[in-house]
PAROFI-227729 format. One record per residue (C-alpha): residue in one letter; x, y, z. Coordinates in steps of 0.2 Angstrom, whole numbers. Example, Ala and Ser with C-alpha at 12.3 -4.5 7.8 and 13.67 -1.06 7.14 Angstrom:
// PAROFI-227729
<r><type>a</type><c1>62</c1><c2>-22</c2><c3>39</c3></r>
<r><type>s</type><c1>68</c1><c2>-5</c2><c3>36</c3></r>
// end
This chain:
// PAROFI-227729
<r><type>m</type><c1>884</c1><c2>440</c2><c3>326</c3></r>
<r><type>t</type><c1>871</c1><c2>451</c2><c3>330</c3></r>
<r><type>r</type><c1>852</c1><c2>448</c2><c3>328</c3></r>
<r><type>d</type><c1>838</c1><c2>458</c2><c3>322</c3></r>
<r><type>i</type><c1>828</c1><c2>461</c2><c3>336</c3></r>
<r><type>h</type><c1>809</c1><c2>459</c2><c3>332</c3></r>
<r><type>v</type><c1>796</c1><c2>472</c2><c3>342</c3></r>
<r><type>p</type><c1>778</c1><c2>461</c2><c3>339</c3></r>
<r><type>s</type><c1>762</c1><c2>471</c2><c3>334</c3></r>
<r><type>v</type><c1>755</c1><c2>468</c2><c3>352</c3></r>
<r><type>n</type><c1>754</c1><c2>484</c2><c3>362</c3></r>
<r><type>p</type><c1>757</c1><c2>480</c2><c3>379</c3></r>
<r><type>a</type><c1>747</c1><c2>494</c2><c3>385</c3></r>
<r><type>q</type><c1>732</c1><c2>485</c2><c3>379</c3></r>
<r><type>i</type><c1>735</c1><c2>469</c2><c3>387</c3></r>
<r><type>r</type><c1>721</c1><c2>466</c2><c3>400</c3></r>
<r><type>g</type><c1>730</c1><c2>461</c2><c3>416</c3></r>
<r><type>p</type><c1>723</c1><c2>447</c2><c3>427</c3></r>
<r><type>s</type><c1>710</c1><c2>450</c2><c3>440</c3></r>
<r><type>r</type><c1>718</c1><c2>455</c2><c3>457</c3></r>
<r><type>d</type><c1>707</c1><c2>446</c2><c3>465</c3></r>
<r><type>i</type><c1>717</c1><c2>429</c2><c3>461</c3></r>
<r><type>f</type><c1>728</c1><c2>433</c2><c3>475</c3></r>
<r><type>a</type><c1>716</c1><c2>434</c2><c3>488</c3></r>
<r><type>a</type><c1>708</c1><c2>417</c2><c3>484</c3></r>
<r><type>m</type><c1>726</c1><c2>408</c2><c3>481</c3></r>
<r><type>g</type><c1>737</c1><c2>416</c2><c3>492</c3></r>
<r><type>e</type><c1>756</c1><c2>417</c2><c3>490</c3></r>
<r><type>d</type><c1>761</c1><c2>400</c2><c3>493</c3></r>
<r><type>n</type><c1>750</c1><c2>392</c2><c3>480</c3></r>
<r><type>i</type><c1>757</c1><c2>404</c2><c3>469</c3></r>
<r><type>f</type><c1>774</c1><c2>399</c2><c3>473</c3></r>
<r><type>r</type><c1>768</c1><c2>380</c2><c3>470</c3></r>
<r><type>m</type><c1>759</c1><c2>384</c2><c3>455</c3></r>
<r><type>l</type><c1>774</c1><c2>392</c2><c3>447</c3></r>
<r><type>e</type><c1>787</c1><c2>379</c2><c3>455</c3></r>
<r><type>d</type><c1>776</c1><c2>366</c2><c3>444</c3></r>
<r><type>f</type><c1>776</c1><c2>376</c2><c3>430</c3></r>
<r><type>y</type><c1>794</c1><c2>377</c2><c3>431</c3></r>
<r><type>l</type><c1>795</c1><c2>361</c2><c3>431</c3></r>
<r><type>e</type><c1>784</c1><c2>356</c2><c3>416</c3></r>
<r><type>l</type><c1>797</c1><c2>368</c2><c3>407</c3></r>
<r><type>d</type><c1>810</c1><c2>357</c2><c3>413</c3></r>
<r><type>r</type><c1>802</c1><c2>344</c2><c3>403</c3></r>
<r><type>a</type><c1>799</c1><c2>355</c2><c3>389</c3></r>
<r><type>s</type><c1>808</c1><c2>354</c2><c3>372</c3></r>
<r><type>p</type><c1>828</c1><c2>357</c2><c3>372</c3></r>
<r><type>a</type><c1>827</c1><c2>373</c2><c3>363</c3></r>
<r><type>l</type><c1>815</c1><c2>380</c2><c3>377</c3></r>
<r><type>r</type><c1>823</c1><c2>371</c2><c3>392</c3></r>
<r><type>a</type><c1>840</c1><c2>379</c2><c3>386</c3></r>
<r><type>l</type><c1>833</c1><c2>397</c2><c3>389</c3></r>
<r><type>f</type><c1>831</c1><c2>394</c2><c3>409</c3></r>
<r><type>p</type><c1>845</c1><c2>393</c2><c3>422</c3></r>
<r><type>a</type><c1>849</c1><c2>375</c2><c3>428</c3></r>
<r><type>d</type><c1>841</c1><c2>379</c2><c3>446</c3></r>
<r><type>m</type><c1>824</c1><c2>377</c2><c3>439</c3></r>
<r><type>i</type><c1>815</c1><c2>378</c2><c3>456</c3></r>
<r><type>e</type><c1>826</c1><c2>394</c2><c3>461</c3></r>
<r><type>a</type><c1>821</c1><c2>402</c2><c3>444</c3></r>
<r><type>s</type><c1>803</c1><c2>398</c2><c3>448</c3></r>
<r><type>k</type><c1>803</c1><c2>408</c2><c3>465</c3></r>
<r><type>k</type><c1>808</c1><c2>423</c2><c3>453</c3></r>
<r><type>s</type><c1>793</c1><c2>422</c2><c3>443</c3></r>
<r><type>a</type><c1>782</c1><c2>417</c2><c3>457</c3></r>
<r><type>a</type><c1>788</c1><c2>434</c2><c3>464</c3></r>
<r><type>f</type><c1>782</c1><c2>444</c2><c3>448</c3></r>
<r><type>f</type><c1>765</c1><c2>435</c2><c3>448</c3></r>
<r><type>v</type><c1>762</c1><c2>438</c2><c3>467</c3></r>
<r><type>g</type><c1>760</c1><c2>455</c2><c3>464</c3></r>
<r><type>l</type><c1>754</c1><c2>454</c2><c3>447</c3></r>
<r><type>l</type><c1>738</c1><c2>443</c2><c3>455</c3></r>
<r><type>g</type><c1>736</c1><c2>456</c2><c3>469</c3></r>
<r><type>g</type><c1>748</c1><c2>452</c2><c3>482</c3></r>
<r><type>p</type><c1>762</c1><c2>461</c2><c3>489</c3></r>
<r><type>p</type><c1>776</c1><c2>469</c2><c3>477</c3></r>
<r><type>l</type><c1>789</c1><c2>454</c2><c3>479</c3></r>
<r><type>y</type><c1>797</c1><c2>455</c2><c3>463</c3></r>
<r><type>q</type><c1>801</c1><c2>474</c2><c3>464</c3></r>
<r><type>q</type><c1>806</c1><c2>472</c2><c3>480</c3></r>
<r><type>r</type><c1>818</c1><c2>459</c2><c3>477</c3></r>
<r><type>h</type><c1>823</c1><c2>462</c2><c3>460</c3></r>
<r><type>g</type><c1>820</c1><c2>479</c2><c3>455</c3></r>
<r><type>n</type><c1>808</c1><c2>487</c2><c3>441</c3></r>
<r><type>p</type><c1>802</c1><c2>470</c2><c3>432</c3></r>
<r><type>m</type><c1>805</c1><c2>476</c2><c3>413</c3></r>
<r><type>m</type><c1>801</c1><c2>459</c2><c3>408</c3></r>
<r><type>r</type><c1>803</c1><c2>461</c2><c3>388</c3></r>
<r><type>a</type><c1>821</c1><c2>469</c2><c3>392</c3></r>
<r><type>r</type><c1>825</c1><c2>456</c2><c3>404</c3></r>
<r><type>h</type><c1>820</c1><c2>443</c2><c3>390</c3></r>
<r><type>l</type><c1>829</c1><c2>453</c2><c3>376</c3></r>
<r><type>p</type><c1>845</c1><c2>441</c2><c3>379</c3></r>
<r><type>f</type><c1>837</c1><c2>426</c2><c3>374</c3></r>
<r><type>t</type><c1>829</c1><c2>421</c2><c3>357</c3></r>
<r><type>i</type><c1>811</c1><c2>420</c2><c3>358</c3></r>
<r><type>d</type><c1>801</c1><c2>415</c2><c3>343</c3></r>
<r><type>d</type><c1>785</c1><c2>409</c2><c3>339</c3></r>
<r><type>t</type><c1>788</c1><c2>391</c2><c3>341</c3></r>
<r><type>r</type><c1>795</c1><c2>395</c2><c3>360</c3></r>
<r><type>r</type><c1>781</c1><c2>407</c2><c3>363</c3></r>
<r><type>d</type><c1>769</c1><c2>393</c2><c3>360</c3></r>
<r><type>e</type><c1>779</c1><c2>380</c2><c3>370</c3></r>
<r><type>w</type><c1>780</c1><c2>393</c2><c3>386</c3></r>
<r><type>l</type><c1>760</c1><c2>394</c2><c3>385</c3></r>
<r><type>a</type><c1>757</c1><c2>374</c2><c3>381</c3></r>
<r><type>c</type><c1>767</c1><c2>371</c2><c3>397</c3></r>
<r><type>f</type><c1>758</c1><c2>385</c2><c3>409</c3></r>
<r><type>n</type><c1>741</c1><c2>379</c2><c3>401</c3></r>
<r><type>r</type><c1>745</c1><c2>360</c2><c3>406</c3></r>
<r><type>v</type><c1>748</c1><c2>368</c2><c3>424</c3></r>
<r><type>l</type><c1>731</c1><c2>379</c2><c3>423</c3></r>
<r><type>d</type><c1>722</c1><c2>364</c2><c3>418</c3></r>
<r><type>h</type><c1>723</c1><c2>358</c2><c3>437</c3></r>
<r><type>a</type><c1>724</c1><c2>375</c2><c3>444</c3></r>
<r><type>p</type><c1>709</c1><c2>377</c2><c3>454</c3></r>
<r><type>e</type><c1>708</c1><c2>359</c2><c3>464</c3></r>
<r><type>r</type><c1>728</c1><c2>360</c2><c3>465</c3></r>
<r><type>y</type><c1>730</c1><c2>379</c2><c3>471</c3></r>
<r><type>g</type><c1>714</c1><c2>387</c2><c3>475</c3></r>
<r><type>f</type><c1>715</c1><c2>396</c2><c3>457</c3></r>
<r><type>p</type><c1>696</c1><c2>403</c2><c3>456</c3></r>
<r><type>p</type><c1>689</c1><c2>395</c2><c3>441</c3></r>
<r><type>e</type><c1>680</c1><c2>410</c2><c3>434</c3></r>
<r><type>h</type><c1>697</c1><c2>419</c2><c3>431</c3></r>
<r><type>l</type><c1>705</c1><c2>406</c2><c3>422</c3></r>
<r><type>p</type><c1>699</c1><c2>413</c2><c3>406</c3></r>
<r><type>g</type><c1>707</c1><c2>431</c2><c3>409</c3></r>
<r><type>f</type><c1>723</c1><c2>425</c2><c3>414</c3></r>
<r><type>r</type><c1>725</c1><c2>413</c2><c3>400</c3></r>
<r><type>e</type><c1>721</c1><c2>429</c2><c3>389</c3></r>
<r><type>f</type><c1>733</c1><c2>440</c2><c3>399</c3></r>
<r><type>l</type><c1>748</c1><c2>426</c2><c3>397</c3></r>
<r><type>a</type><c1>745</c1><c2>424</c2><c3>379</c3></r>
<r><type>g</type><c1>745</c1><c2>444</c2><c3>376</c3></r>
<r><type>f</type><c1>762</c1><c2>444</c2><c3>389</c3></r>
<r><type>a</type><c1>770</c1><c2>430</c2><c3>380</c3></r>
<r><type>g</type><c1>767</c1><c2>438</c2><c3>363</c3></r>
<r><type>w</type><c1>775</c1><c2>454</c2><c3>369</c3></r>
<r><type>m</type><c1>790</c1><c2>444</c2><c3>374</c3></r>
<r><type>v</type><c1>793</c1><c2>438</c2><c3>355</c3></r>
<r><type>n</type><c1>808</c1><c2>444</c2><c3>350</c3></r>
<r><type>t</type><c1>814</c1><c2>435</c2><c3>334</c3></r>
<r><type>r</type><c1>804</c1><c2>433</c2><c3>318</c3></r>
<r><type>t</type><c1>802</c1><c2>415</c2><c3>313</c3></r>
<r><type>d</type><c1>793</c1><c2>419</c2><c3>295</c3></r>
<r><type>g</type><c1>810</c1><c2>427</c2><c3>289</c3></r>
<r><type>g</type><c1>804</c1><c2>444</c2><c3>287</c3></r>
// end
């Protein structure tokens, strides 16, 4: 059975990236720690969301952390290790609807609630980072839930 791929109204070119100063404040190790904690939070998520991820969440977190290191102003680890991110294309095999997007964001937001004290995340950049994540997650939605 094939599914219709939904293209959200989000224009990825208009998603403002997070400040690249975040890396300078946090460093690579803290970004990896933050993403590991995020993936552990995802591991506790609903079974529907958890099913989208590989069995080894720690290893999966390292791939995601490599992406975020570059995004936040560090070296392009993801590209060096895995090639062009092409995140939407990499997520197309998985059914991502509004509910899963919202759960993913909720997991990330729970980790970000404590990010300044745990990982040295600069608090002044949290609003912009959360805004980026909301836009990014919206662009990953590939399945309509409203039946339309």
